[in-house]
C-alpha positions in Angstrom: 25.2 -1.6 -14.7 25.5 1.4 -13.7 25.1 2.7 -9.7 22.7 5.3 -11.3 20.8 2.6 -13.0 20.4 0.9 -9.5 19.2 4.0 -7.8 16.9 4.4 -10.5 15.6 1.1 -10.3 15.5 1.2 -6.2 13.7 4.5 -6.3 10.7 3.2 -8.7 10.4 0.4 -6.9 9.9 2.4 -3.8 7.7 5.0 -5.1 5.4 1.9 -6.3 5.7 0.2 -2.7 4.6 3.6 -1.4 1.8 4.1 -4.4 0.7 0.0 -3.5 0.2 0.7 0.2 -1.1 4.3 0.2 -4.7 3.3 0.1 -4.5 0.7 2.8 -2.6 2.5 5.1 -4.8 6.0 4.6 -8.1 3.9 5.0 -6.8 2.0 8.1 -5.5 5.6 9.8 -8.9 7.5 9.5 -10.5 4.3 10.8 -8.7 4.2 13.6 -8.7 7.6 14.5 -12.4 7.9 14.2 -13.0 4.5 16.5 -10.2 6.5 18.9 -12.5 9.2 18.9 -15.7 7.3 19.3 -13.7 5.0 22.0 -12.9 8.4 23.9 -16.4 10.2 24.3 -18.3 6.8 25.1 -14.9 5.5 27.4 -15.4 1.9 26.1 -12.2 0.6 26.1 -13.1 -3.0 23.6 -9.6 -3.8 21.6 -11.8 -5.5 19.0 -13.9 -2.4 18.9 -10.9 -0.7 16.9 -9.7 -4.1 15.0 -12.8 -5.3 14.0 -13.8 -2.0 11.7 -9.8 -1.6 10.5 -10.2 -5.2 9.1 -13.0 -4.6 7.5 -11.6 -1.5 6.2 -8.8 -2.9 4.7 -10.6 -6.1 3.1 -12.9 -3.7 1.6 -9.8 -1.3 -0.3 -7.9 -4.3 -1.1 -11.3 -5.3 -2.9 -12.0 -2.0 -4.9 -8.3 -0.9 -5.0 -6.8 -4.3 -5.5 -7.0 -4.7 -9.3 -5.3 -1.3 -9.9 -2.7 -2.2 -7.6 -1.8 -5.6 -9.5 -1.9 -4.1 -12.7 0.6 -1.8 -11.4 2.6 -4.6 -9.8 2.6 -6.4 -13.3 3.3 -3.5 -15.2 6.3 -2.5 -13.3 7.2 -5.7 -13.3 6.8 -6.5 -16.8 8.9 -3.4 -17.7 11.7 -4.6 -15.7 11.7 -7.8 -18.1 12.2 -5.5 -20.7 14.4 -3.5 -19.6 16.7 -6.1 -18.3 18.9 -6.7 -21.8 19.5 -2.8 -21.8 20.6 -3.1 -18.3 23.2 -6.1 -18.7 24.7 -4.8 -22.2 
């Protein structure tokens, strides 16, 4: 296994991790900013007001994007296992 192979494999893994985490993180960020704006406008400083909506949005995103995320992860793992003989030899 050459260093280039290891670097390419690591790069593909990081790209996949970024792609899988982006929908959840972006949705949580948007909801957090909207809740913060609402809290600043109404001067309500309740911790559960920011936590509960973010949790609900994360669960919703995971339910909607979960099959796509799982498919990407399974495809990556399947291709990785398929390429093991080429990497060793």
